[in-house]
Structures are given as C-alpha cells and as structure tokens.
C-alpha positions as a printed NumPy array, in Angstrom:
array([[ -73.458,   28.867, -103.897],
       [ -70.656,   27.09 , -105.765],
       [ -70.91 ,   23.468, -106.866],
       [ -68.414,   22.489, -104.149],
       [ -70.938,   23.204, -101.42 ],
       [ -73.036,   20.13 , -100.737],
       [ -76.852,   20.248, -100.661],
       [ -78.318,   20.773,  -97.212],
       [ -78.999,   17.525,  -95.324],
       [ -82.396,   16.621,  -93.951],
       [ -82.763,   17.834,  -90.323],
       [ -82.381,   15.111,  -87.684],
       [ -82.102,   14.98 ,  -83.908],
       [ -78.366,   15.52 ,  -84.31 ],
       [ -76.95 ,   18.684,  -82.774],
       [ -73.362,   19.659,  -83.36 ],
       [ -73.046,   22.3  ,  -80.73 ],
       [ -69.352,   23.031,  -80.998],
       [ -69.126,   24.725,  -84.401],
       [ -69.736,   28.299,  -83.198],
       [ -67.217,   27.727,  -80.403],
       [ -63.669,   28.97 ,  -80.581],
       [ -61.356,   26.497,  -82.353],
       [ -57.728,   25.842,  -81.394],
       [ -55.219,   28.581,  -82.14 ],
       [ -51.55 ,   28.966,  -82.984],
       [ -48.959,   30.38 ,  -80.616],
       [ -47.441,   33.383,  -82.36 ],
       [ -44.896,   35.945,  -81.297],
       [ -46.418,   39.354,  -80.616],
       [ -46.297,   41.58 ,  -83.657],
       [ -48.318,   44.257,  -85.371],
       [ -50.677,   42.874,  -88.024],
       [ -52.287,   45.967,  -89.429],
       [ -52.612,   49.704,  -89.145],
       [ -53.203,   50.731,  -85.53 ],
       [ -56.391,   52.567,  -84.799],
       [ -56.971,   55.486,  -82.491],
       [ -56.23 ,   54.182,  -79.015],
       [ -55.854,   50.509,  -79.974],
       [ -53.535,   48.11 ,  -81.769],
       [ -53.923,   44.703,  -83.399],
       [ -51.602,   41.721,  -82.878],
       [ -51.659,   37.94 ,  -83.025],
       [ -52.861,   36.039,  -79.975],
       [ -50.594,   34.354,  -77.436],
       [ -51.343,   31.923,  -74.591],
       [ -51.161,   34.501,  -71.814],
       [ -54.079,   36.317,  -73.46 ],
       [ -56.397,   33.562,  -72.198],
       [ -57.858,   35.408,  -69.173],
       [ -58.597,   38.478,  -71.294],
       [ -60.114,   36.374,  -74.079],
       [ -62.451,   34.646,  -71.618],
       [ -63.439,   37.931,  -69.949],
       [ -64.245,   39.563,  -73.295],
       [ -66.187,   36.556,  -74.586],
       [ -68.18 ,   36.331,  -71.35 ],
       [ -69.171,   39.98 ,  -71.76 ],
       [ -70.135,   39.875,  -75.45 ],
       [ -71.289,   36.234,  -75.721],
       [ -72.33 ,   35.16 ,  -72.185],
       [ -73.913,   31.991,  -73.586],
       [ -70.57 ,   30.619,  -74.856],
       [ -68.576,   28.476,  -72.43 ],
       [ -64.809,   27.995,  -72.435],
       [ -62.565,   28.458,  -69.396],
       [ -59.122,   29.998,  -69.054],
       [ -57.213,   26.693,  -68.997],
       [ -59.012,   25.436,  -72.097],
       [ -58.504,   28.767,  -73.857],
       [ -54.8  ,   28.821,  -73.048],
       [ -54.405,   25.319,  -74.504],
       [ -56.475,   26.369,  -77.51 ],
       [ -53.999,   29.136,  -78.268],
       [ -50.814,   27.239,  -77.428],
       [ -51.448,   23.793,  -78.93 ],
       [ -53.399,   23.895,  -82.191],
       [ -53.839,   20.88 ,  -84.45 ],
       [ -51.826,   21.329,  -87.639],
       [ -54.655,   20.432,  -90.036],
       [ -56.407,   23.778,  -89.881],
       [ -53.57 ,   26.342,  -90.147],
       [ -55.411,   28.281,  -87.47 ],
       [ -54.487,   31.734,  -86.236],
       [ -56.085,   34.368,  -84.029],
       [ -55.781,   38.08 ,  -83.378],
       [ -56.542,   40.34 ,  -80.451],
       [ -57.082,   44.075,  -80.194],
       [ -55.625,   45.844,  -77.166],
       [ -56.665,   49.245,  -75.85 ],
       [ -56.133,   50.96 ,  -72.517],
       [ -54.17 ,   47.953,  -71.238],
       [ -57.004,   45.512,  -71.814],
       [ -58.04 ,   43.056,  -74.511],
       [ -61.055,   44.489,  -76.356],
       [ -61.267,   42.475,  -79.587],
       [ -60.803,   38.92 ,  -80.868],
       [ -61.124,   36.959,  -84.091],
       [ -59.797,   33.655,  -85.408],
       [ -59.593,   32.089,  -88.857],
       [ -58.787,   28.604,  -90.131],
       [ -59.158,   26.091,  -92.908],
       [ -62.114,   23.87 ,  -92.003],
       [ -60.72 ,   20.336,  -91.71 ],
       [ -64.02 ,   18.83 ,  -90.566],
       [ -65.55 ,   18.866,  -94.045],
       [ -64.738,   17.203,  -97.354],
       [ -65.686,   20.41 ,  -99.178],
       [ -62.364,   21.721, -100.548],
       [ -60.933,   25.152,  -99.785],
       [ -63.556,   26.043,  -97.182],
       [ -62.588,   28.281,  -94.277],
       [ -64.114,   29.868,  -91.191],
       [ -63.811,   33.131,  -89.302],
       [ -64.93 ,   32.321,  -85.785],
       [ -66.336,   34.535,  -83.042],
       [ -65.132,   37.944,  -84.208],
       [ -66.207,   40.364,  -81.483],
       [ -65.285,   43.735,  -79.998],
       [ -65.975,   45.198,  -76.556],
       [ -69.115,   47.392,  -76.766],
       [ -67.243,   50.479,  -75.541],
       [ -64.657,   50.177,  -78.339],
       [ -66.931,   49.659,  -81.315],
       [ -67.03 ,   52.158,  -84.158],
       [ -63.252,   52.738,  -84.064],
       [ -62.305,   50.312,  -86.848],
       [ -61.149,   47.453,  -84.627],
       [ -63.719,   44.988,  -85.969],
       [ -62.847,   45.797,  -89.578],
       [ -59.147,   45.38 ,  -88.805],
       [ -59.803,   41.951,  -87.29 ],
       [ -61.896,   40.951,  -90.305],
       [ -59.245,   42.177,  -92.733],
       [ -56.526,   40.169,  -90.971],
       [ -58.696,   37.039,  -90.952],
       [ -59.579,   37.309,  -94.639],
       [ -55.933,   37.872,  -95.58 ],
       [ -54.914,   34.762,  -93.654],
       [ -57.555,   32.644,  -95.378],
       [ -56.565,   34.03 ,  -98.766],
       [ -52.968,   32.973,  -98.06 ],
       [ -54.303,   29.428,  -97.504],
       [ -56.067,   29.616, -100.899],
       [ -59.452,   29.267,  -99.243],
       [ -62.204,   29.976, -101.784],
       [ -65.33 ,   30.006,  -99.6  ],
       [ -65.529,   31.657,  -96.172],
       [ -68.112,   31.316,  -93.431],
       [ -68.538,   33.406,  -90.319],
       [ -71.18 ,   33.694,  -87.607],
       [ -72.874,   37.028,  -87.086],
       [ -75.28 ,   38.247,  -84.429],
       [ -78.624,   39.231,  -85.881],
       [ -78.126,   42.936,  -85.207],
       [ -74.822,   42.876,  -87.142],
       [ -76.121,   41.396,  -90.404],
       [ -75.961,   44.768,  -92.169],
       [ -72.247,   44.973,  -91.288],
       [ -71.687,   41.493,  -92.719],
       [ -73.51 ,   42.373,  -95.938],
       [ -71.396,   45.506,  -96.388],
       [ -68.318,   43.287,  -96.283],
       [ -69.591,   40.894,  -98.93 ],
       [ -71.179,   38.171,  -96.777],
       [ -74.594,   36.654,  -97.471],
       [ -76.697,   35.296,  -94.574],
       [ -77.268,   31.546,  -94.887],
       [ -78.565,   29.697,  -91.812],
       [ -80.029,   30.902,  -88.521],
       [ -78.644,   29.564,  -85.257],
       [ -80.469,   29.547,  -81.917],
       [ -78.642,   29.756,  -78.583],
       [ -80.555,   28.372,  -75.606],
       [ -80.056,   28.061,  -71.853],
       [ -81.338,   25.692,  -69.189],
       [ -81.379,   26.282,  -65.426],
       [ -80.164,   23.053,  -63.796],
       [ -81.511,   23.891,  -60.355],
       [ -83.332,   21.658,  -59.728],
       [ -81.526,   18.992,  -61.719],
       [ -83.469,   17.095,  -64.38 ],
       [ -84.197,   13.552,  -63.213],
       [ -82.055,   10.683,  -64.415],
       [ -84.079,    9.095,  -67.245],
       [ -85.172,    5.487,  -67.186],
       [ -83.853,    3.887,  -70.398],
       [ -85.883,    1.192,  -72.153],
       [ -84.89 ,   -2.448,  -71.87 ],
       [ -81.591,   -3.184,  -73.589],
       [ -80.301,    0.417,  -73.385],
       [ -77.559,    1.504,  -70.975],
       [ -76.624,    5.15 ,  -70.311],
       [ -72.913,    5.225,  -69.478],
       [ -70.531,    8.084,  -68.574],
       [ -67.55 ,    8.757,  -70.826],
       [ -65.201,    7.947,  -67.956],
       [ -63.377,    4.714,  -68.721],
       [ -64.503,    4.587,  -72.349],
       [ -62.071,    4.043,  -75.234],
       [ -61.657,    7.448,  -76.938],
       [ -61.295,    5.889,  -80.38 ],
       [ -64.688,    4.206,  -80.019],
       [ -66.205,    7.554,  -78.987],
       [ -64.605,    9.123,  -82.062],
       [ -66.105,    6.45 ,  -84.33 ],
       [ -69.525,    7.092,  -82.777],
       [ -69.085,   10.853,  -83.173],
       [ -68.152,   10.487,  -86.84 ],
       [ -71.033,    8.128,  -87.621],
       [ -73.576,   10.222,  -85.738],
       [ -72.552,   13.403,  -87.586],
       [ -74.29 ,   12.097,  -90.72 ],
       [ -77.159,   14.403,  -91.611],
       [ -76.008,   17.25 ,  -89.388],
       [ -77.61 ,   20.482,  -90.671],
       [ -75.135,   23.105,  -91.822],
       [ -73.567,   24.938,  -94.718],
       [ -71.197,   22.037,  -95.409],
       [ -71.178,   18.394,  -94.272],
       [ -69.136,   17.4  ,  -91.218],
       [ -67.66 ,   14.28 ,  -92.785],
       [ -63.866,   14.493,  -92.734],
       [ -62.802,   14.894,  -89.09 ],
       [ -59.593,   12.968,  -88.436],
       [ -58.976,   11.176,  -85.151],
       [ -56.068,   13.493,  -84.326],
       [ -58.2  ,   16.594,  -84.895],
       [ -61.032,   15.132,  -82.802],
       [ -58.617,   14.268,  -79.982],
       [ -57.233,   17.793,  -79.996],
       [ -60.559,   19.605,  -80.04 ],
       [ -62.636,   17.194,  -77.973],
       [ -61.094,   14.385,  -75.944],
       [ -57.939,   16.211,  -74.835],
       [ -59.777,   19.488,  -74.156],
       [ -59.337,   20.349,  -70.436],
       [ -62.974,   21.43 ,  -70.331],
       [ -64.381,   18.029,  -71.343],
       [ -66.399,   16.609,  -68.436],
       [ -66.092,   12.845,  -68.876],
       [ -68.147,   12.121,  -65.765],
       [ -71.129,   14.065,  -67.133],
       [ -70.72 ,   13.228,  -70.823],
       [ -72.889,   10.229,  -71.647],
       [ -73.148,    7.504,  -74.279],
       [ -76.047,    5.136,  -74.936],
       [ -75.183,    1.468,  -75.48 ],
       [ -77.497,   -1.049,  -77.152],
       [ -76.439,   -4.711,  -77.261],
       [ -72.813,   -3.744,  -76.712],
       [ -72.8  ,   -1.055,  -79.441],
       [ -72.387,    2.652,  -78.686],
       [ -75.244,    4.313,  -80.538],
       [ -75.749,    7.85 ,  -79.118],
       [ -73.743,   10.423,  -77.211],
       [ -74.009,   13.781,  -75.477],
       [ -70.689,   15.504,  -74.765],
       [ -70.259,   18.15 ,  -72.065],
       [ -67.652,   20.883,  -71.754],
       [ -67.759,   23.006,  -68.622],
       [ -66.249,   26.014,  -66.926],
       [ -67.074,   26.144,  -63.229],
       [ -70.849,   26.037,  -62.794],
       [ -71.583,   26.564,  -66.514],
       [ -71.577,   23.931,  -69.261],
       [ -71.812,   23.712,  -73.04 ],
       [ -73.395,   20.719,  -74.781],
       [ -70.639,   19.969,  -77.263],
       [ -72.322,   17.347,  -79.44 ],
       [ -75.535,   15.359,  -79.04 ],
       [ -76.307,   12.784,  -81.722],
       [ -77.409,    9.254,  -82.587],
       [ -76.185,    6.811,  -85.213],
       [ -78.519,    7.038,  -88.243],
       [ -79.798,    3.465,  -87.927],
       [ -80.871,    4.063,  -84.294],
       [ -82.652,    7.384,  -84.766],
       [ -86.33 ,    7.806,  -83.989],
       [ -86.128,    5.946,  -80.657],
       [ -85.663,    8.972,  -78.381],
       [ -82.025,    8.094,  -77.604],
       [ -80.719,   11.632,  -78.17 ],
       [ -83.088,   12.998,  -75.521],
       [ -82.32 ,   10.188,  -73.057],
       [ -78.571,   10.593,  -73.485],
       [ -78.659,   14.369,  -73.167],
       [ -80.953,   14.279,  -70.141],
       [ -78.574,   11.841,  -68.44 ],
       [ -75.631,   14.127,  -69.219],
       [ -77.492,   17.144,  -67.792],
       [ -78.417,   15.182,  -64.665],
       [ -74.814,   14.133,  -64.092],
       [ -73.484,   17.638,  -64.751],
       [ -75.949,   19.145,  -62.269],
       [ -74.891,   16.58 ,  -59.685],
       [ -71.296,   17.778,  -60.112],
       [ -72.148,   21.438,  -59.502],
       [ -73.199,   22.789,  -62.919],
       [ -76.016,   25.316,  -62.552],
       [ -76.607,   26.531,  -66.124],
       [ -76.411,   24.624,  -69.405],
       [ -76.065,   26.271,  -72.819],
       [ -76.484,   24.917,  -76.323],
       [ -76.955,   26.038,  -79.931],
       [ -78.957,   24.572,  -82.784],
       [ -79.656,   25.222,  -86.423],
       [ -83.168,   26.685,  -86.652],
       [ -83.997,   24.13 ,  -89.363],
       [ -83.28 ,   21.231,  -87.01 ],
       [ -86.82 ,   20.836,  -85.695],
       [ -86.249,   17.411,  -84.039],
       [ -83.358,   18.605,  -81.859],
       [ -85.09 ,   21.889,  -81.059],
       [ -88.067,   19.83 ,  -79.895],
       [ -85.786,   17.734,  -77.674],
       [ -84.354,   20.861,  -76.062],
       [ -87.771,   22.45 ,  -75.615],
       [ -88.955,   19.285,  -73.891],
       [ -85.926,   19.422,  -71.607],
       [ -86.8  ,   23.007,  -70.662],
       [ -84.303,   25.098,  -72.646],
       [ -85.229,   28.72 ,  -73.411],
       [ -83.851,   30.839,  -76.303],
       [ -81.325,   33.491,  -75.222],
       [ -79.788,   34.73 ,  -78.502],
       [ -79.631,   34.132,  -82.232],
       [ -76.97 ,   34.37 ,  -84.926],
       [ -76.557,   33.628,  -88.622],
       [ -73.931,   31.804,  -90.582],
       [ -72.83 ,   34.086,  -93.434],
       [ -70.923,   33.062,  -96.558],
       [ -68.556,   34.886,  -98.892],
       [ -66.421,   33.907, -101.853],
       [ -62.722,   34.784, -101.866],
       [ -61.386,   35.518, -105.347]])
C-alpha cells in the first residue's frame, strides 16, 4: 500500500454502516458510454432510473436498503465535492446493471476514489456488462486523477476482482435482525438520556458524527467530511428516520448516536458510534437498541447493518442485540497509474 494510506486504526465500538451504500449521483443526459454488448447497452444514470435501480439492488443485494425517493434524489442532486457519476446497463427494456464512481471526500487521504455497488442481474452475467461498467468507472476516476481505487466485492467474485488488478483488503459482514417482537427500550444509567433526532440541531449531530468517527476501521480514515457533504448524504436524505434515530446525552453533551435510514418496513443502521472519551460505557449498544425499538414501533420489521470483521466490539454489540450474518464482502484496492 502507498505511503498515503494511513495505518489501520484500532477497532472500537464504532460502526460506519453507510460506506457500502450507494452514494449520491450526478444527473446526466442519456448517452452511450462504451461499446454495446450483445443485447444490452451502457449509459449514464438519470433520475427516472430510480425504480429500476432499487429493483435490481433488491434482487442482487437484498440486505441493502434505499428506497425509490431516496435513490431518485441521490441521482438528481449530488454534492459537488465527490465528482460522482453512475452508469446503468439496459437490456430487454429493463435495467440489469449498475455501478457508480467518485472521489472520496470523507477522507484526508489524497486522490482516493471508490467504485460502489457494481452489480449485474444474474440472468445477464457473462455478457461483458460488468466489465463495461468497471471500465467506465475506472476511466472516470482516472479523469479525476485518482491514484488509489477501492471497491466492494462479494466473496464469490474475488477472482474476478483479482483478474482486474484489485487486491482484497478487509472483510465486511452484513447482518440482519428481525424486529418482531421489538427489542425493549433500554434503561439508561443515571445521567444518560436517549433522545430521538427529531428536534435536534443538525450541526450538533454533524459535530458528534465527525468526533465519533475517530478510530473507525477501514482502508482509509473517515476524517474530512464537510458539513455540506454530511447534510447531503445524511440529514437531507429522504430515507433518514429522525423519529427512530437516537442520540445519547450526558450532562448536556451529545456523546453517542445511532442513525436510521428506512424504506417501508426495512431499515439500515447508517452510523452507530460514541465519542472517544465516552467509549467503554456501553453507550453504543444502548443508543442502537433505543433506535431499533423506536423503528420497530413505527412499523420496521427487519433491520440490516454491516461491519468490518476486525471490529470485534461492534460485532459483539450486534450479536448481543440478536443480529445474524446474511452475507459477506471484501474491500479491494487497486492503484491507477
């Protein structure tokens, strides 16, 4: 790994559960972006692709949660920091492939980019659509002068990633929790209040998010998220459930949070973390359990999450809450020259 990549942080009970999710996308005019394959063609994504994107993702990655409204906004209103773009593959009048690529603006590591959630409908694999999506994504990142690229790959596709120059780095576990019956509302210790996000100042939530991200396991540190980027991806996301999302307050200070994004009766734990100076008190578990309880009370039936396999403390929290593994993936890295 190049010198620009920071050493891996020590695992903590911090879980940043949004990184494998789809980031915001640009609104592009429809155009061809590569050689068409047999029975399919590649083009850039547009907002009215949202229903097809959600249907495809639900088929290939049923443990990822993002609804049509959120996906449409993701495509139509991207933050400018990341120079994000996305592509779809169409065949037989349906959307059968998707990939996105962007400069990672959450990290201080320079010239680091991501290819997120590249996937193809099972019935259309082996026709070159996945390679076309990957080629378009790499070309876009090269145009941004990105030097180091990360993508996430399902375990059974690691050989494909290696053939295209990627090296597996970190294993990711996806887990699910049945919220029927709902977990009980936890009893916080004296001096701790568990409050919903509703009515909270978003800038204070952002400051808590940024402080709690310290020590988050990953290929690069999450240490450079601007307020505008956080607002775009988190607070102003139509899927954010502010009634279920929970913060822990100690002596008037917000010290832990568990954010919830939902689509109907399914939810995704977006970020669960505690400020470094308050870790070791069980606040991450309390805050997440409260968020799950509130989500279940509002009709959510299944909760999903993801965690770095090296993050033993947060995996232990989720195991205690009753989560079960449902899938695994790997972050994979490649240099662009």
